[in-house]
C-alpha positions as a LaTeX table, in Angstrom:
\begin{tabular}{lrrr}
\hline
Residue & $x$ (\AA) & $y$ (\AA) & $z$ (\AA) \\
\hline
Met1 & $-6.64$ & 6.26 & $-7.31$ \\
Lys2 & $-3.16$ & 4.96 & $-8.09$ \\
Arg3 & $-1.28$ & 2.74 & $-5.65$ \\
Val4 & 2.26 & 3.94 & $-4.90$ \\
His5 & 5.06 & 2.82 & $-2.57$ \\
Leu6 & 7.30 & 5.49 & $-1.04$ \\
Ser7 & 10.48 & 5.18 & 0.99 \\
Leu8 & 10.88 & 7.79 & 3.72 \\
Gly9 & 14.04 & 8.39 & 5.70 \\
Ser10 & 15.59 & 10.94 & 8.04 \\
Asn11 & 18.90 & 11.27 & 9.86 \\
Leu12 & 18.73 & 14.82 & 11.26 \\
Gly13 & 16.64 & 16.14 & 14.15 \\
Asp14 & 13.71 & 14.12 & 15.47 \\
Arg15 & 13.84 & 11.48 & 12.77 \\
Thr16 & 10.51 & 9.74 & 13.42 \\
Ala17 & 8.72 & 13.08 & 13.85 \\
Asn18 & 10.17 & 14.26 & 10.52 \\
Ile19 & 8.75 & 11.19 & 8.77 \\
Arg20 & 5.35 & 11.57 & 10.43 \\
Lys21 & 5.22 & 15.26 & 9.46 \\
Ala22 & 6.16 & 14.38 & 5.87 \\
Leu23 & 3.22 & 11.94 & 5.73 \\
Glu24 & 0.88 & 14.66 & 7.05 \\
Leu25 & 2.12 & 17.15 & 4.44 \\
Leu26 & 1.80 & 14.57 & 1.68 \\
Ala27 & $-1.81$ & 13.92 & 2.75 \\
Glu28 & $-2.51$ & 17.65 & 2.32 \\
Lys29 & $-1.24$ & 17.30 & $-1.26$ \\
Gly30 & $-3.56$ & 14.42 & $-2.13$ \\
Val31 & $-1.33$ & 11.47 & $-1.13$ \\
Ala32 & $-3.34$ & 9.28 & 1.25 \\
Leu33 & $-1.62$ & 6.78 & 3.51 \\
Arg34 & $-2.91$ & 3.20 & 3.24 \\
Arg35 & $-0.23$ & 1.19 & 5.05 \\
Leu36 & 2.96 & 2.08 & 6.87 \\
Ser37 & 5.79 & $-0.25$ & 7.80 \\
Ser38 & 7.51 & $-0.21$ & 11.13 \\
Phe39 & 10.34 & 2.26 & 11.60 \\
Tyr40 & 13.87 & 0.93 & 11.20 \\
Arg41 & 17.21 & 2.31 & 12.37 \\
Thr42 & 19.49 & 1.96 & 9.37 \\
Glu43 & 23.17 & 2.28 & 8.67 \\
Pro44 & 24.21 & 4.89 & 6.06 \\
Val45 & 25.07 & 3.19 & 2.77 \\
Asp46 & 26.51 & 5.54 & 0.15 \\
Phe47 & 28.06 & 8.27 & 2.31 \\
Arg48 & 29.05 & 6.55 & 5.56 \\
Pro49 & 30.37 & 9.34 & 7.87 \\
Gln50 & 26.95 & 10.59 & 8.98 \\
Pro51 & 24.28 & 9.77 & 11.57 \\
Trp52 & 22.23 & 6.60 & 11.15 \\
Phe53 & 18.81 & 6.95 & 9.54 \\
Val54 & 15.29 & 6.06 & 10.51 \\
Asn55 & 13.52 & 4.59 & 7.47 \\
Cys56 & 10.11 & 3.19 & 6.60 \\
Val57 & 7.97 & 2.40 & 3.58 \\
Ala58 & 4.49 & 3.78 & 2.98 \\
Glu59 & 1.87 & 2.42 & 0.64 \\
Val60 & $-0.18$ & 5.41 & $-0.48$ \\
Glu61 & $-2.99$ & 6.23 & $-2.90$ \\
Thr62 & $-3.09$ & 9.31 & $-5.09$ \\
Asp63 & $-4.67$ & 10.75 & $-8.20$ \\
Leu64 & $-1.41$ & 12.59 & $-8.93$ \\
Met65 & 0.44 & 11.52 & $-12.05$ \\
Pro66 & 4.10 & 10.49 & $-11.53$ \\
Leu67 & 5.69 & 13.89 & $-12.26$ \\
Gln68 & 3.03 & 15.68 & $-10.19$ \\
Leu69 & 3.80 & 13.26 & $-7.35$ \\
Leu70 & 7.52 & 13.97 & $-7.71$ \\
Arg71 & 6.83 & 17.71 & $-7.43$ \\
Ala72 & 4.69 & 17.13 & $-4.33$ \\
Val73 & 7.44 & 14.98 & $-2.75$ \\
Lys74 & 10.11 & 17.62 & $-3.47$ \\
Ser75 & 7.86 & 20.34 & $-2.05$ \\
Val76 & 7.42 & 18.38 & 1.20 \\
Glu77 & 11.17 & 17.78 & 1.43 \\
Arg78 & 11.83 & 21.53 & 1.05 \\
Ala79 & 9.11 & 22.39 & 3.60 \\
Leu80 & 10.85 & 20.12 & 6.13 \\
Gly81 & 14.24 & 21.75 & 5.61 \\
Arg82 & 15.91 & 19.61 & 2.95 \\
Arg83 & 18.58 & 21.60 & 1.13 \\
Ser84 & 21.23 & 20.79 & $-1.44$ \\
Gly85 & 24.43 & 19.70 & 0.21 \\
Val86 & 26.68 & 16.67 & 0.26 \\
Pro87 & 25.22 & 14.14 & $-2.20$ \\
Lys88 & 23.70 & 11.27 & $-0.16$ \\
Gly89 & 24.66 & 13.25 & 2.96 \\
Pro90 & 22.69 & 14.09 & 6.12 \\
Arg91 & 19.13 & 15.28 & 5.61 \\
Pro92 & 16.03 & 15.93 & 7.72 \\
Ile93 & 13.86 & 14.03 & 5.21 \\
Asp94 & 14.32 & 11.97 & 2.09 \\
Ile95 & 11.34 & 10.65 & 0.14 \\
Asp96 & 11.76 & 8.33 & $-2.83$ \\
Ile97 & 9.08 & 7.02 & $-5.17$ \\
Leu98 & 9.81 & 3.30 & $-5.26$ \\
Leu99 & 6.90 & 1.98 & $-7.29$ \\
Tyr100 & 3.92 & 3.60 & $-9.00$ \\
Glu101 & 1.28 & 1.01 & $-9.85$ \\
Asn102 & 2.92 & $-1.35$ & $-12.34$ \\
Val103 & 4.44 & 1.52 & $-14.33$ \\
Ala104 & 8.01 & 1.83 & $-15.61$ \\
Ile105 & 9.28 & 5.35 & $-16.35$ \\
Arg106 & 12.76 & 6.42 & $-17.32$ \\
Ser107 & 13.21 & 10.14 & $-17.92$ \\
Arg108 & 15.68 & 12.84 & $-17.03$ \\
Glu109 & 13.54 & 13.84 & $-14.05$ \\
Leu110 & 12.24 & 10.53 & $-12.78$ \\
Thr111 & 12.94 & 6.80 & $-12.86$ \\
Ile112 & 10.28 & 4.38 & $-11.64$ \\
Pro113 & 10.77 & 1.78 & $-10.28$ \\
His114 & 13.52 & 3.41 & $-8.24$ \\
Glu115 & 16.74 & 2.33 & $-9.92$ \\
Arg116 & 18.40 & 1.09 & $-6.71$ \\
Leu117 & 15.34 & $-0.53$ & $-5.17$ \\
Ser118 & 16.74 & $-4.07$ & $-5.38$ \\
Glu119 & 20.10 & $-3.02$ & $-3.89$ \\
Arg120 & 18.93 & $-1.50$ & $-0.61$ \\
Arg121 & 18.07 & $-3.51$ & 2.49 \\
Phe122 & 16.82 & $-0.32$ & 4.18 \\
Val123 & 14.09 & $-0.22$ & 1.51 \\
Leu124 & 13.48 & $-3.93$ & 0.93 \\
Ile125 & 13.02 & $-4.90$ & 4.59 \\
Pro126 & 10.23 & $-2.37$ & 5.31 \\
Leu127 & 8.74 & $-3.01$ & 1.84 \\
Arg128 & 8.63 & $-6.74$ & 2.65 \\
Glu129 & 6.66 & $-5.87$ & 5.79 \\
Val130 & 4.10 & $-3.93$ & 3.73 \\
Glu131 & 3.85 & $-6.36$ & 0.80 \\
Ala132 & 6.35 & $-9.23$ & 0.49 \\
Glu133 & 4.93 & $-10.64$ & $-2.75$ \\
Leu134 & 4.85 & $-7.31$ & $-4.61$ \\
Arg135 & 6.61 & $-7.69$ & $-7.96$ \\
His136 & 9.10 & $-5.34$ & $-9.59$ \\
Pro137 & 7.35 & $-4.27$ & $-12.82$ \\
Val138 & 10.48 & $-4.76$ & $-14.95$ \\
Thr139 & 12.37 & $-7.73$ & $-13.48$ \\
Arg140 & 9.17 & $-9.41$ & $-12.16$ \\
Arg141 & 11.07 & $-10.45$ & $-9.00$ \\
Thr142 & 9.17 & $-10.25$ & $-5.72$ \\
Val143 & 10.34 & $-8.14$ & $-2.80$ \\
Met144 & 11.31 & $-11.38$ & $-1.03$ \\
Glu145 & 13.40 & $-12.50$ & $-4.01$ \\
Met146 & 15.14 & $-9.13$ & $-4.28$ \\
Leu147 & 15.91 & $-9.17$ & $-0.55$ \\
Gln148 & 17.39 & $-12.67$ & $-0.77$ \\
Glu149 & 19.54 & $-11.69$ & $-3.77$ \\
Thr150 & 20.85 & $-8.29$ & $-2.67$ \\
Arg151 & 24.53 & $-7.91$ & $-1.85$ \\
Asp152 & 23.80 & $-5.06$ & 0.57 \\
Ala153 & 24.87 & $-6.16$ & 4.05 \\
Ser154 & 24.09 & $-2.89$ & 5.87 \\
Gln155 & 22.40 & $-3.06$ & 9.27 \\
Val156 & 18.63 & $-2.56$ & 9.45 \\
Ile157 & 17.22 & $-2.73$ & 12.99 \\
Lys158 & 13.49 & $-2.65$ & 13.66 \\
Leu159 & 12.58 & $-0.03$ & 16.26 \\
Lys160 & 10.12 & $-0.80$ & 19.02 \\
Ser161 & 6.70 & 0.68 & 18.26 \\
Glu162 & 5.84 & 3.88 & 20.04 \\
\hline
\end{tabular}
């Protein structure tokens, strides 16, 4: 089994329910949840005039290879109503592969580690909760180091547990 970290976010509909349903659908595709961060209410970053997101990070295990995992993620996004629209705009679910083991991939279809991982507080804060000393496989910086160095000042507010 390969260890993978995913970022999940939603800013349409019942945001936390969308994320929970995505995790259920991923499990049906061979992506088993190991650890899940708290949920965070997060300010939109790239395209600002839209509802705030709920985000979290999941550590999962899978036998899927990276491109198979990408196909599974895209299938779950489609099943939950994600459609092409405004780039970085509102969406019922967004799932990004942040890290896959200690692998670095750069292809037309997929880049791992996620190319903006170190620039996003809405990813780094929940990732810190899951594994603060995890190292970026290319830069070798820990999650804590990346969080301290990021210029992103967007708001990330931990939600009370349900």
